All heavy atoms as TSV, in Angstrom:
chain	resi	resn	atom	element	x	y	z
A	1	MET	N	N	-94.153	59.683	-49.376
A	1	MET	CA	C	-95.326	60.311	-48.822
A	1	MET	C	C	-95.447	59.880	-47.361
A	1	MET	O	O	-95.371	58.699	-47.061
A	1	MET	CB	C	-96.563	59.904	-49.625
A	1	MET	CG	C	-97.826	60.527	-49.096
A	1	MET	SD	S	-99.291	60.134	-50.050
A	1	MET	CE	C	-99.039	61.172	-51.454
A	2	THR	N	N	-95.653	60.837	-46.501
A	2	THR	CA	C	-95.746	60.539	-45.086
A	2	THR	C	C	-97.165	60.109	-44.721
A	2	THR	O	O	-98.115	60.307	-45.489
A	2	THR	CB	C	-95.361	61.776	-44.258
A	2	THR	OG1	O	-96.295	62.809	-44.541
A	2	THR	CG2	C	-93.950	62.235	-44.587
A	3	LEU	N	N	-97.301	59.545	-43.539
A	3	LEU	CA	C	-98.605	59.075	-43.081
A	3	LEU	C	C	-99.619	60.217	-42.944
A	3	LEU	O	O	-100.769	60.065	-43.382
A	3	LEU	CB	C	-98.459	58.313	-41.767
A	3	LEU	CG	C	-99.741	57.706	-41.203
A	3	LEU	CD1	C	-100.303	56.675	-42.160
A	3	LEU	CD2	C	-99.483	57.091	-39.853
A	4	PRO	N	N	-99.254	61.379	-42.388
A	4	PRO	CA	C	-100.237	62.466	-42.320
A	4	PRO	C	C	-100.726	62.941	-43.690
A	4	PRO	O	O	-101.912	63.232	-43.861
A	4	PRO	CB	C	-99.497	63.585	-41.591
A	4	PRO	CG	C	-98.485	62.889	-40.771
A	4	PRO	CD	C	-98.056	61.715	-41.601
A	5	SER	N	N	-99.841	63.002	-44.672
A	5	SER	CA	C	-100.285	63.429	-46.004
A	5	SER	C	C	-101.163	62.357	-46.656
A	5	SER	O	O	-102.103	62.687	-47.380
A	5	SER	CB	C	-99.100	63.787	-46.894
A	5	SER	OG	O	-98.264	62.681	-47.085
A	6	LEU	N	N	-100.875	61.090	-46.384
A	6	LEU	CA	C	-101.726	60.013	-46.893
A	6	LEU	C	C	-103.116	60.080	-46.266
A	6	LEU	O	O	-104.126	59.927	-46.959
A	6	LEU	CB	C	-101.076	58.657	-46.624
A	6	LEU	CG	C	-101.852	57.432	-47.088
A	6	LEU	CD1	C	-101.983	57.429	-48.590
A	6	LEU	CD2	C	-101.182	56.171	-46.600
A	7	LEU	N	N	-103.176	60.324	-44.968
A	7	LEU	CA	C	-104.465	60.446	-44.293
A	7	LEU	C	C	-105.241	61.665	-44.787
A	7	LEU	O	O	-106.466	61.596	-44.967
A	7	LEU	CB	C	-104.268	60.508	-42.788
A	7	LEU	CG	C	-103.796	59.219	-42.124
A	7	LEU	CD1	C	-103.548	59.448	-40.642
A	7	LEU	CD2	C	-104.789	58.104	-42.340
A	8	LEU	N	N	-104.543	62.776	-45.020
A	8	LEU	CA	C	-105.204	63.960	-45.568
A	8	LEU	C	C	-105.771	63.667	-46.953
A	8	LEU	O	O	-106.900	64.068	-47.266
A	8	LEU	CB	C	-104.233	65.130	-45.629
A	8	LEU	CG	C	-104.785	66.430	-46.215
A	8	LEU	CD1	C	-105.914	66.979	-45.352
A	8	LEU	CD2	C	-103.682	67.451	-46.376
A	9	ALA	N	N	-105.014	62.972	-47.770
A	9	ALA	CA	C	-105.492	62.612	-49.109
A	9	ALA	C	C	-106.728	61.723	-49.024
A	9	ALA	O	O	-107.694	61.917	-49.771
A	9	ALA	CB	C	-104.383	61.911	-49.887
A	10	LEU	N	N	-106.720	60.749	-48.120
A	10	LEU	CA	C	-107.881	59.873	-47.967
A	10	LEU	C	C	-109.101	60.643	-47.478
A	10	LEU	O	O	-110.212	60.425	-47.969
A	10	LEU	CB	C	-107.562	58.732	-47.006
A	10	LEU	CG	C	-106.751	57.587	-47.579
A	10	LEU	CD1	C	-106.390	56.590	-46.484
A	10	LEU	CD2	C	-107.503	56.904	-48.688
A	11	VAL	N	N	-108.909	61.542	-46.536
A	11	VAL	CA	C	-110.036	62.323	-46.017
A	11	VAL	C	C	-110.630	63.192	-47.114
A	11	VAL	O	O	-111.855	63.243	-47.286
A	11	VAL	CB	C	-109.590	63.177	-44.805
A	11	VAL	CG1	C	-110.616	64.235	-44.465
A	11	VAL	CG2	C	-109.333	62.286	-43.610
A	12	ILE	N	N	-109.792	63.863	-47.881
A	12	ILE	CA	C	-110.288	64.721	-48.957
A	12	ILE	C	C	-111.020	63.895	-50.008
A	12	ILE	O	O	-112.124	64.249	-50.437
A	12	ILE	CB	C	-109.132	65.521	-49.590
A	12	ILE	CG1	C	-108.596	66.541	-48.593
A	12	ILE	CG2	C	-109.589	66.223	-50.869
A	12	ILE	CD1	C	-107.319	67.219	-49.047
A	13	ALA	N	N	-110.438	62.774	-50.409
A	13	ALA	CA	C	-111.069	61.931	-51.433
A	13	ALA	C	C	-112.388	61.346	-50.932
A	13	ALA	O	O	-113.377	61.298	-51.677
A	13	ALA	CB	C	-110.119	60.812	-51.844
A	14	LEU	N	N	-112.435	60.914	-49.678
A	14	LEU	CA	C	-113.671	60.353	-49.146
A	14	LEU	C	C	-114.756	61.415	-49.000
A	14	LEU	O	O	-115.938	61.138	-49.226
A	14	LEU	CB	C	-113.411	59.658	-47.815
A	14	LEU	CG	C	-112.604	58.366	-47.900
A	14	LEU	CD1	C	-112.327	57.828	-46.510
A	14	LEU	CD2	C	-113.309	57.329	-48.746
A	15	LEU	N	N	-114.373	62.639	-48.633
A	15	LEU	CA	C	-115.359	63.717	-48.555
A	15	LEU	C	C	-115.938	64.052	-49.929
A	15	LEU	O	O	-117.140	64.291	-50.064
A	15	LEU	CB	C	-114.735	64.968	-47.936
A	15	LEU	CG	C	-114.536	64.927	-46.430
A	15	LEU	CD1	C	-113.768	66.166	-45.970
A	15	LEU	CD2	C	-115.861	64.835	-45.712
A	16	ILE	N	N	-115.096	64.050	-50.937
A	16	ILE	CA	C	-115.585	64.315	-52.296
A	16	ILE	C	C	-116.500	63.191	-52.751
A	16	ILE	O	O	-117.549	63.437	-53.356
A	16	ILE	CB	C	-114.402	64.527	-53.261
A	16	ILE	CG1	C	-113.702	65.832	-52.926
A	16	ILE	CG2	C	-114.873	64.522	-54.705
A	16	ILE	CD1	C	-112.423	66.048	-53.682
A	17	GLY	N	N	-116.124	61.948	-52.451
A	17	GLY	CA	C	-116.975	60.815	-52.807
A	17	GLY	C	C	-118.313	60.857	-52.092
A	17	GLY	O	O	-119.362	60.574	-52.681
A	18	ALA	N	N	-118.316	61.229	-50.810
A	18	ALA	CA	C	-119.562	61.325	-50.054
A	18	ALA	C	C	-120.436	62.464	-50.573
A	18	ALA	O	O	-121.665	62.330	-50.656
A	18	ALA	CB	C	-119.260	61.525	-48.580
A	19	LEU	N	N	-119.806	63.587	-50.922
A	19	LEU	CA	C	-120.561	64.711	-51.469
A	19	LEU	C	C	-121.208	64.338	-52.802
A	19	LEU	O	O	-122.381	64.631	-53.040
A	19	LEU	CB	C	-119.651	65.920	-51.641
A	19	LEU	CG	C	-120.287	67.170	-52.227
A	19	LEU	CD1	C	-121.333	67.719	-51.282
A	19	LEU	CD2	C	-119.237	68.210	-52.511
A	20	PHE	N	N	-120.452	63.655	-53.657
A	20	PHE	CA	C	-121.006	63.232	-54.942
A	20	PHE	C	C	-122.151	62.260	-54.732
A	20	PHE	O	O	-123.180	62.334	-55.411
A	20	PHE	CB	C	-119.912	62.586	-55.805
A	20	PHE	CG	C	-120.392	62.205	-57.171
A	20	PHE	CD1	C	-120.534	63.165	-58.151
A	20	PHE	CD2	C	-120.685	60.893	-57.486
A	20	PHE	CE1	C	-120.974	62.827	-59.414
A	20	PHE	CE2	C	-121.130	60.542	-58.741
A	20	PHE	CZ	C	-121.275	61.516	-59.710
A	21	HIS	N	N	-122.007	61.351	-53.767
A	21	HIS	CA	C	-123.070	60.391	-53.477
A	21	HIS	C	C	-124.310	61.099	-52.934
A	21	HIS	O	O	-125.428	60.729	-53.266
A	21	HIS	CB	C	-122.586	59.341	-52.471
A	21	HIS	CG	C	-123.643	58.364	-52.089
A	21	HIS	ND1	N	-124.046	57.347	-52.929
A	21	HIS	CD2	C	-124.381	58.241	-50.964
A	21	HIS	CE1	C	-124.994	56.648	-52.331
A	21	HIS	NE2	N	-125.205	57.167	-51.127
A	22	ALA	N	N	-124.112	62.118	-52.107
A	22	ALA	CA	C	-125.246	62.847	-51.556
A	22	ALA	C	C	-126.002	63.610	-52.643
A	22	ALA	O	O	-127.230	63.712	-52.610
A	22	ALA	CB	C	-124.770	63.818	-50.483
A	23	VAL	N	N	-125.270	64.134	-53.613
A	23	VAL	CA	C	-125.911	64.882	-54.699
A	23	VAL	C	C	-126.640	63.935	-55.640
A	23	VAL	O	O	-127.777	64.197	-56.047
A	23	VAL	CB	C	-124.860	65.721	-55.465
A	23	VAL	CG1	C	-125.441	66.299	-56.730
A	23	VAL	CG2	C	-124.320	66.814	-54.570
A	24	ARG	N	N	-126.018	62.817	-55.977
A	24	ARG	CA	C	-126.590	61.899	-56.953
A	24	ARG	C	C	-127.496	60.838	-56.322
A	24	ARG	O	O	-128.271	60.214	-57.027
A	24	ARG	CB	C	-125.481	61.189	-57.725
A	24	ARG	CG	C	-124.615	62.096	-58.557
A	24	ARG	CD	C	-125.257	62.455	-59.819
A	24	ARG	NE	N	-125.503	61.221	-60.552
A	24	ARG	CZ	C	-125.990	61.167	-61.756
A	24	ARG	NH1	N	-126.287	62.249	-62.378
A	24	ARG	NH2	N	-126.196	60.014	-62.343
A	25	SER	N	N	-127.346	60.614	-55.030
A	25	SER	CA	C	-128.071	59.605	-54.250
A	25	SER	C	C	-127.836	58.196	-54.798
A	25	SER	O	O	-127.220	58.019	-55.834
A	25	SER	CB	C	-129.561	59.919	-54.178
A	25	SER	OG	O	-130.198	59.688	-55.411
A	26	GLY	N	N	-128.306	57.221	-54.069
A	26	GLY	CA	C	-128.117	55.847	-54.494
A	26	GLY	C	C	-128.046	54.910	-53.297
A	26	GLY	O	O	-128.309	55.295	-52.161
A	27	SER	N	N	-127.668	53.685	-53.564
A	27	SER	CA	C	-127.637	52.651	-52.531
A	27	SER	C	C	-126.274	52.621	-51.840
A	27	SER	O	O	-125.378	53.400	-52.138
A	27	SER	CB	C	-127.926	51.300	-53.174
A	27	SER	OG	O	-126.891	50.974	-54.082
A	28	GLY	N	N	-126.134	51.681	-50.920
A	28	GLY	CA	C	-124.874	51.526	-50.202
A	28	GLY	C	C	-123.740	51.082	-51.104
A	28	GLY	O	O	-122.592	51.487	-50.922
A	29	TRP	N	N	-124.052	50.241	-52.073
A	29	TRP	CA	C	-123.022	49.790	-53.011
A	29	TRP	C	C	-122.528	50.949	-53.849
A	29	TRP	O	O	-121.356	51.042	-54.183
A	29	TRP	CB	C	-123.536	48.680	-53.916
A	29	TRP	CG	C	-123.740	47.399	-53.178
A	29	TRP	CD1	C	-124.927	46.795	-52.906
A	29	TRP	CD2	C	-122.727	46.568	-52.601
A	29	TRP	NE1	N	-124.709	45.652	-52.191
A	29	TRP	CE2	C	-123.369	45.482	-51.986
A	29	TRP	CE3	C	-121.345	46.660	-52.528
A	29	TRP	CZ2	C	-122.668	44.493	-51.326
A	29	TRP	CZ3	C	-120.657	45.661	-51.874
A	29	TRP	CH2	C	-121.322	44.588	-51.287
A	30	ARG	N	N	-123.443	51.841	-54.192
A	30	ARG	CA	C	-123.039	53.003	-54.987
A	30	ARG	C	C	-122.147	53.935	-54.170
A	30	ARG	O	O	-121.254	54.578	-54.705
A	30	ARG	CB	C	-124.271	53.741	-55.477
A	30	ARG	CG	C	-123.929	54.876	-56.392
A	30	ARG	CD	C	-125.107	55.315	-57.161
A	30	ARG	NE	N	-124.673	55.418	-58.537
A	30	ARG	CZ	C	-125.450	55.690	-59.526
A	30	ARG	NH1	N	-126.727	55.810	-59.331
A	30	ARG	NH2	N	-124.976	55.812	-60.731
A	31	LEU	N	N	-122.398	54.005	-52.851
A	31	LEU	CA	C	-121.542	54.801	-51.977
A	31	LEU	C	C	-120.125	54.242	-51.964
A	31	LEU	O	O	-119.151	54.992	-52.070
A	31	LEU	CB	C	-122.109	54.839	-50.559
A	31	LEU	CG	C	-121.268	55.541	-49.501
A	31	LEU	CD1	C	-121.141	57.021	-49.832
A	31	LEU	CD2	C	-121.866	55.334	-48.131
A	32	LEU	N	N	-120.005	52.932	-51.856
A	32	LEU	CA	C	-118.679	52.302	-51.896
A	32	LEU	C	C	-117.996	52.537	-53.239
A	32	LEU	O	O	-116.786	52.751	-53.299
A	32	LEU	CB	C	-118.790	50.808	-51.606
A	32	LEU	CG	C	-119.211	50.442	-50.187
A	32	LEU	CD1	C	-119.373	48.931	-50.068
A	32	LEU	CD2	C	-118.223	50.958	-49.180
A	33	LEU	N	N	-118.774	52.487	-54.307
A	33	LEU	CA	C	-118.222	52.757	-55.634
A	33	LEU	C	C	-117.734	54.193	-55.736
A	33	LEU	O	O	-116.649	54.454	-56.268
A	33	LEU	CB	C	-119.281	52.484	-56.709
A	33	LEU	CG	C	-118.858	52.734	-58.150
A	33	LEU	CD1	C	-117.809	51.713	-58.570
A	33	LEU	CD2	C	-120.055	52.680	-59.069
A	34	CYS	N	N	-118.511	55.137	-55.201
A	34	CYS	CA	C	-118.098	56.551	-55.203
A	34	CYS	C	C	-116.817	56.738	-54.404
A	34	CYS	O	O	-115.919	57.473	-54.825
A	34	CYS	CB	C	-119.205	57.428	-54.630
A	34	CYS	SG	S	-120.632	57.617	-55.694
A	35	PHE	N	N	-116.730	56.085	-53.247
A	35	PHE	CA	C	-115.520	56.180	-52.438
A	35	PHE	C	C	-114.308	55.637	-53.189
A	35	PHE	O	O	-113.261	56.269	-53.242
A	35	PHE	CB	C	-115.679	55.418	-51.123
A	35	PHE	CG	C	-116.491	56.124	-50.080
A	35	PHE	CD1	C	-116.987	55.426	-48.999
A	35	PHE	CD2	C	-116.760	57.473	-50.154
A	35	PHE	CE1	C	-117.725	56.048	-48.016
A	35	PHE	CE2	C	-117.502	58.113	-49.183
A	35	PHE	CZ	C	-117.985	57.401	-48.110
A	36	GLY	N	N	-114.453	54.446	-53.753
A	36	GLY	CA	C	-113.332	53.815	-54.459
A	36	GLY	C	C	-112.858	54.620	-55.652
A	36	GLY	O	O	-111.653	54.846	-55.832
A	37	LEU	N	N	-113.798	55.081	-56.458
A	37	LEU	CA	C	-113.417	55.852	-57.643
A	37	LEU	C	C	-112.846	57.212	-57.278
A	37	LEU	O	O	-111.950	57.713	-57.951
A	37	LEU	CB	C	-114.623	56.006	-58.572
A	37	LEU	CG	C	-115.086	54.721	-59.256
A	37	LEU	CD1	C	-116.327	54.989	-60.090
A	37	LEU	CD2	C	-113.987	54.115	-60.094
A	38	SER	N	N	-113.337	57.789	-56.201
A	38	SER	CA	C	-112.804	59.066	-55.754
A	38	SER	C	C	-111.362	58.917	-55.268
A	38	SER	O	O	-110.509	59.758	-55.572
A	38	SER	CB	C	-113.679	59.633	-54.646
A	38	SER	OG	O	-113.196	60.865	-54.199
A	39	ILE	N	N	-111.080	57.842	-54.541
A	39	ILE	CA	C	-109.709	57.597	-54.077
A	39	ILE	C	C	-108.777	57.341	-55.257
A	39	ILE	O	O	-107.666	57.883	-55.316
A	39	ILE	CB	C	-109.683	56.424	-53.077
A	39	ILE	CG1	C	-110.369	56.840	-51.775
A	39	ILE	CG2	C	-108.263	55.965	-52.802
A	39	ILE	CD1	C	-110.620	55.694	-50.819
A	40	LEU	N	N	-109.221	56.541	-56.212
A	40	LEU	CA	C	-108.400	56.267	-57.398
A	40	LEU	C	C	-108.157	57.542	-58.210
A	40	LEU	O	O	-107.048	57.780	-58.689
A	40	LEU	CB	C	-109.057	55.209	-58.271
A	40	LEU	CG	C	-108.999	53.784	-57.756
A	40	LEU	CD1	C	-109.798	52.861	-58.672
A	40	LEU	CD2	C	-107.570	53.309	-57.641
A	41	GLY	N	N	-109.192	58.357	-58.368
A	41	GLY	CA	C	-109.046	59.610	-59.112
A	41	GLY	C	C	-108.113	60.582	-58.419
A	41	GLY	O	O	-107.312	61.251	-59.068
A	42	PHE	N	N	-108.196	60.662	-57.089
A	42	PHE	CA	C	-107.308	61.546	-56.350
A	42	PHE	C	C	-105.865	61.084	-56.502
A	42	PHE	O	O	-104.970	61.897	-56.733
A	42	PHE	CB	C	-107.697	61.584	-54.869
A	42	PHE	CG	C	-107.041	62.685	-54.103
A	42	PHE	CD1	C	-107.691	63.887	-53.928
A	42	PHE	CD2	C	-105.776	62.532	-53.572
A	42	PHE	CE1	C	-107.088	64.919	-53.221
A	42	PHE	CE2	C	-105.163	63.548	-52.871
A	42	PHE	CZ	C	-105.825	64.752	-52.700
A	43	ALA	N	N	-105.633	59.775	-56.372
A	43	ALA	CA	C	-104.277	59.239	-56.519
A	43	ALA	C	C	-103.743	59.486	-57.929
A	43	ALA	O	O	-102.574	59.846	-58.109
A	43	ALA	CB	C	-104.265	57.748	-56.197
A	44	PHE	N	N	-104.598	59.312	-58.930
A	44	PHE	CA	C	-104.184	59.547	-60.311
A	44	PHE	C	C	-103.844	61.015	-60.537
A	44	PHE	O	O	-102.825	61.334	-61.163
A	44	PHE	CB	C	-105.291	59.097	-61.275
A	44	PHE	CG	C	-104.951	59.304	-62.719
A	44	PHE	CD1	C	-104.027	58.494	-63.340
A	44	PHE	CD2	C	-105.546	60.314	-63.445
A	44	PHE	CE1	C	-103.697	58.684	-64.670
A	44	PHE	CE2	C	-105.229	60.520	-64.768
A	44	PHE	CZ	C	-104.308	59.702	-65.383
A	45	GLY	N	N	-104.695	61.922	-60.051
A	45	GLY	CA	C	-104.436	63.355	-60.214
A	45	GLY	C	C	-103.159	63.781	-59.509
A	45	GLY	O	O	-102.369	64.556	-60.052
A	46	HIS	N	N	-102.941	63.278	-58.310
A	46	HIS	CA	C	-101.719	63.592	-57.568
A	46	HIS	C	C	-100.492	63.082	-58.317
A	46	HIS	O	O	-99.498	63.795	-58.457
A	46	HIS	CB	C	-101.790	62.971	-56.173
A	46	HIS	CG	C	-100.491	62.991	-55.430
A	46	HIS	ND1	N	-99.985	64.136	-54.875
A	46	HIS	CD2	C	-99.603	62.007	-55.171
A	46	HIS	CE1	C	-98.829	63.842	-54.293
A	46	HIS	NE2	N	-98.584	62.553	-54.464
A	47	THR	N	N	-100.556	61.864	-58.810
A	47	THR	CA	C	-99.430	61.261	-59.526
A	47	THR	C	C	-99.115	62.020	-60.816
A	47	THR	O	O	-97.951	62.271	-61.116
A	47	THR	CB	C	-99.720	59.783	-59.836
A	47	THR	OG1	O	-100.034	59.117	-58.614
A	47	THR	CG2	C	-98.544	59.115	-60.495
A	48	VAL	N	N	-100.137	62.377	-61.549
A	48	VAL	CA	C	-99.930	63.145	-62.791
A	48	VAL	C	C	-99.298	64.499	-62.477
A	48	VAL	O	O	-98.396	64.950	-63.177
A	48	VAL	CB	C	-101.261	63.304	-63.555
A	48	VAL	CG1	C	-101.153	64.353	-64.643
A	48	VAL	CG2	C	-101.691	61.978	-64.141
A	49	GLY	N	N	-99.763	65.138	-61.417
A	49	GLY	CA	C	-99.186	66.425	-61.030
A	49	GLY	C	C	-97.719	66.319	-60.664
A	49	GLY	O	O	-96.916	67.186	-61.010
A	50	ILE	N	N	-97.346	65.259	-59.964
A	50	ILE	CA	C	-95.953	65.054	-59.584
A	50	ILE	C	C	-95.106	64.714	-60.807
A	50	ILE	O	O	-94.004	65.238	-60.983
A	50	ILE	CB	C	-95.838	63.947	-58.513
A	50	ILE	CG1	C	-96.562	64.363	-57.233
A	50	ILE	CG2	C	-94.392	63.599	-58.226
A	50	ILE	CD1	C	-96.027	65.620	-56.591
A	51	TRP	N	N	-95.609	63.821	-61.671
A	51	TRP	CA	C	-94.839	63.412	-62.854
A	51	TRP	C	C	-94.538	64.580	-63.779
A	51	TRP	O	O	-93.441	64.724	-64.292
A	51	TRP	CB	C	-95.578	62.343	-63.638
A	51	TRP	CG	C	-95.398	60.962	-63.107
A	51	TRP	CD1	C	-94.500	60.548	-62.173
A	51	TRP	CD2	C	-96.145	59.813	-63.482
A	51	TRP	NE1	N	-94.651	59.208	-61.934
A	51	TRP	CE2	C	-95.648	58.723	-62.729
A	51	TRP	CE3	C	-97.182	59.588	-64.367
A	51	TRP	CZ2	C	-96.158	57.450	-62.845
A	51	TRP	CZ3	C	-97.682	58.316	-64.482
A	51	TRP	CH2	C	-97.177	57.263	-63.728
A	52	PHE	N	N	-95.547	65.408	-64.052
A	52	PHE	CA	C	-95.382	66.488	-65.014
A	52	PHE	C	C	-94.950	67.799	-64.368
A	52	PHE	O	O	-94.762	68.796	-65.068
A	52	PHE	CB	C	-96.668	66.689	-65.819
A	52	PHE	CG	C	-96.965	65.537	-66.740
A	52	PHE	CD1	C	-98.097	64.757	-66.544
A	52	PHE	CD2	C	-96.115	65.223	-67.783
A	52	PHE	CE1	C	-98.379	63.694	-67.376
A	52	PHE	CE2	C	-96.383	64.159	-68.623
A	52	PHE	CZ	C	-97.515	63.392	-68.421
A	53	GLY	N	N	-94.840	67.828	-63.060
A	53	GLY	CA	C	-94.383	69.025	-62.365
A	53	GLY	C	C	-95.395	70.151	-62.342
A	53	GLY	O	O	-95.021	71.310	-62.209
A	54	VAL	N	N	-96.671	69.826	-62.453
A	54	VAL	CA	C	-97.724	70.834	-62.419
A	54	VAL	C	C	-98.147	71.028	-60.972
A	54	VAL	O	O	-98.545	70.091	-60.297
A	54	VAL	CB	C	-98.948	70.391	-63.264
A	54	VAL	CG1	C	-100.052	71.414	-63.180
A	54	VAL	CG2	C	-98.537	70.145	-64.693
A	55	LEU	N	N	-98.039	72.260	-60.488
A	55	LEU	CA	C	-98.405	72.559	-59.112
A	55	LEU	C	C	-99.596	73.502	-59.112
A	55	LEU	O	O	-99.483	74.655	-59.512
A	55	LEU	CB	C	-97.236	73.195	-58.370
A	55	LEU	CG	C	-95.967	72.348	-58.261
A	55	LEU	CD1	C	-94.865	73.150	-57.602
A	55	LEU	CD2	C	-96.248	71.079	-57.498
A	56	LEU	N	N	-100.732	73.010	-58.683
A	56	LEU	CA	C	-101.921	73.839	-58.611
A	56	LEU	C	C	-102.146	74.317	-57.182
A	56	LEU	O	O	-102.311	75.501	-56.937
A	56	LEU	CB	C	-103.132	73.046	-59.113
A	56	LEU	CG	C	-104.417	73.808	-59.344
A	56	LEU	CD1	C	-104.189	74.928	-60.332
A	56	LEU	CD2	C	-105.491	72.870	-59.852
A	57	PHE	N	N	-102.136	73.395	-56.238
A	57	PHE	CA	C	-102.272	73.720	-54.817
A	57	PHE	C	C	-101.579	72.617	-54.036
A	57	PHE	O	O	-102.100	71.512	-53.923
A	57	PHE	CB	C	-103.748	73.828	-54.439
A	57	PHE	CG	C	-103.976	74.165	-52.992
A	57	PHE	CD1	C	-103.557	75.377	-52.482
A	57	PHE	CD2	C	-104.602	73.275	-52.156
A	57	PHE	CE1	C	-103.766	75.684	-51.157
A	57	PHE	CE2	C	-104.810	73.572	-50.832
A	57	PHE	CZ	C	-104.396	74.781	-50.331
A	58	LYS	N	N	-100.409	72.900	-53.530
A	58	LYS	CA	C	-99.601	71.889	-52.861
A	58	LYS	C	C	-99.634	72.100	-51.353
A	58	LYS	O	O	-99.452	73.207	-50.875
A	58	LYS	CB	C	-98.169	71.941	-53.371
A	58	LYS	CG	C	-97.337	70.787	-52.939
A	58	LYS	CD	C	-96.047	70.721	-53.699
A	58	LYS	CE	C	-95.294	69.494	-53.237
A	58	LYS	NZ	N	-94.220	69.146	-54.090
A	59	VAL	N	N	-99.878	71.027	-50.618
A	59	VAL	CA	C	-99.853	71.041	-49.156
A	59	VAL	C	C	-98.824	70.014	-48.730
A	59	VAL	O	O	-99.059	68.806	-48.836
A	59	VAL	CB	C	-101.228	70.704	-48.551
A	59	VAL	CG1	C	-101.146	70.628	-47.042
A	59	VAL	CG2	C	-102.268	71.707	-48.992
A	60	GLY	N	N	-97.672	70.473	-48.282
A	60	GLY	CA	C	-96.598	69.550	-47.927
A	60	GLY	C	C	-96.127	68.804	-49.163
A	60	GLY	O	O	-95.754	69.401	-50.165
A	61	GLY	N	N	-96.146	67.499	-49.116
A	61	GLY	CA	C	-95.760	66.687	-50.261
A	61	GLY	C	C	-96.942	66.231	-51.093
A	61	GLY	O	O	-96.807	65.388	-51.964
A	62	LEU	N	N	-98.106	66.790	-50.831
A	62	LEU	CA	C	-99.337	66.346	-51.481
A	62	LEU	C	C	-99.832	67.403	-52.453
A	62	LEU	O	O	-100.007	68.570	-52.092
A	62	LEU	CB	C	-100.402	66.093	-50.398
A	62	LEU	CG	C	-101.727	65.511	-50.834
A	62	LEU	CD1	C	-101.537	64.113	-51.396
A	62	LEU	CD2	C	-102.678	65.479	-49.662
A	63	GLU	N	N	-100.052	67.008	-53.696
A	63	GLU	CA	C	-100.599	67.896	-54.714
A	63	GLU	C	C	-102.124	67.814	-54.632
A	63	GLU	O	O	-102.758	66.945	-55.225
A	63	GLU	CB	C	-100.100	67.493	-56.103
A	63	GLU	CG	C	-100.677	68.276	-57.249
A	63	GLU	CD	C	-100.556	69.772	-57.073
A	63	GLU	OE1	O	-99.494	70.263	-56.703
A	63	GLU	OE2	O	-101.576	70.453	-57.283
A	64	VAL	N	N	-102.712	68.713	-53.858
A	64	VAL	CA	C	-104.135	68.657	-53.556
A	64	VAL	C	C	-104.978	69.147	-54.732
A	64	VAL	O	O	-106.036	68.586	-55.018
A	64	VAL	CB	C	-104.449	69.477	-52.287
A	64	VAL	CG1	C	-105.928	69.496	-52.000
A	64	VAL	CG2	C	-103.694	68.916	-51.097
A	65	GLY	N	N	-104.532	70.170	-55.421
A	65	GLY	CA	C	-105.319	70.749	-56.513
A	65	GLY	C	C	-105.644	69.763	-57.611
A	65	GLY	O	O	-106.812	69.558	-57.959
A	66	LEU	N	N	-104.638	69.123	-58.155
A	66	LEU	CA	C	-104.888	68.151	-59.215
A	66	LEU	C	C	-105.518	66.872	-58.663
A	66	LEU	O	O	-106.232	66.179	-59.383
A	66	LEU	CB	C	-103.578	67.821	-59.940
A	66	LEU	CG	C	-103.067	68.938	-60.837
A	66	LEU	CD1	C	-101.745	68.552	-61.479
A	66	LEU	CD2	C	-104.080	69.293	-61.895
A	67	GLY	N	N	-105.271	66.581	-57.399
A	67	GLY	CA	C	-105.933	65.438	-56.771
A	67	GLY	C	C	-107.432	65.631	-56.707
A	67	GLY	O	O	-108.206	64.715	-56.984
A	68	ILE	N	N	-107.861	66.835	-56.354
A	68	ILE	CA	C	-109.284	67.127	-56.299
A	68	ILE	C	C	-109.894	67.082	-57.694
A	68	ILE	O	O	-110.988	66.542	-57.888
A	68	ILE	CB	C	-109.521	68.500	-55.626
A	68	ILE	CG1	C	-109.200	68.394	-54.143
A	68	ILE	CG2	C	-110.949	68.978	-55.839
A	68	ILE	CD1	C	-109.262	69.709	-53.409
A	69	ILE	N	N	-109.192	67.621	-58.668
A	69	ILE	CA	C	-109.689	67.570	-60.049
A	69	ILE	C	C	-109.822	66.129	-60.511
A	69	ILE	O	O	-110.814	65.751	-61.136
A	69	ILE	CB	C	-108.773	68.391	-60.967
A	69	ILE	CG1	C	-108.907	69.879	-60.653
A	69	ILE	CG2	C	-109.099	68.133	-62.435
A	69	ILE	CD1	C	-107.923	70.756	-61.365
A	70	GLY	N	N	-108.824	65.300	-60.197
A	70	GLY	CA	C	-108.898	63.892	-60.574
A	70	GLY	C	C	-110.013	63.169	-59.841
A	70	GLY	O	O	-110.648	62.269	-60.387
A	71	SER	N	N	-110.256	63.543	-58.607
A	71	SER	CA	C	-111.311	62.909	-57.832
A	71	SER	C	C	-112.692	63.261	-58.347
A	71	SER	O	O	-113.609	62.450	-58.285
A	71	SER	CB	C	-111.164	63.340	-56.371
A	71	SER	OG	O	-112.084	62.661	-55.561
A	72	LEU	N	N	-112.843	64.469	-58.839
A	72	LEU	CA	C	-114.141	64.866	-59.384
A	72	LEU	C	C	-114.422	64.149	-60.691
A	72	LEU	O	O	-115.517	63.818	-61.011
A	72	LEU	CB	C	-114.184	66.386	-59.606
A	72	LEU	CG	C	-114.167	67.220	-58.337
A	72	LEU	CD1	C	-114.057	68.691	-58.704
A	72	LEU	CD2	C	-115.385	66.971	-57.492
């Protein structure tokens, strides 16, 4: 995985985590928890997509579709 695809994955995961935090609200610790779990979920979804060969929406070497599903 290249650095630009890693940065894109982090940006997408952090945006999803921030959106979830904005909808559910909470404290600063909860924001950090949302960020961490969103990053882990995105990485898990991407990894599962690569392992099983499922392509939902691929951008370069990054499986964005399953990453977003995992992040949610």
